[in-house]
N, C-alpha and C positions, 0 to 999 in steps of 0.2 A: 504494500500500500504506500502511496506517495505521502511524503511528509508535508507539513504546513508550508514550509519554505518553497517547495516545488510547486504546490498548488498556487501559492501567491505569485510566483514568478510567471506561471502560465497565464493567470488572470491578468497580470500586468502587461504581458506581451499581447494578449488579445485586445486589451483596451487601447494599447498603442497602435495596433494594426487598424482598429476601428477609427481612431482619431485621424490616422493618415489617410484612410479611405475617404473620410468626410472632407478633409482638406482638398484632396484631389477632385472630388465631386464639386466642391465650391469653386475651385479654381477654374474648372471647365465652365461653370455658369458665369463667372466673372469675365472669362475670355469671350464667351458668346455675347455678353452685354457690351463689352468694349468694341467688338466687331460691328454690332448693330449701330452703336454711336458713331463709329468711323464712317460707316456707309451713309448714315443720315447726314453727317457733316459734308461728305462728298456730294451728296444729292443737293443739299442746300447751296453749296458752292457752285455747282453746275447750273442750278436754277438762277442764281444771281448773275452768272455769266450770260445766260440766255437773255435775261431781262435787259442787260446793257445793250 
């Protein structure tokens, strides 16, 4: 049977892995939001050029 230290280390590793997965997921969302903002800025710039 595993001792308390081993179980604690396993739980800590699982928590760390979960935290890393959440960060990766959030990074992807932030990247997509940044891409949308960039595309909107380019669209606004192109529309301003057309208006001139």
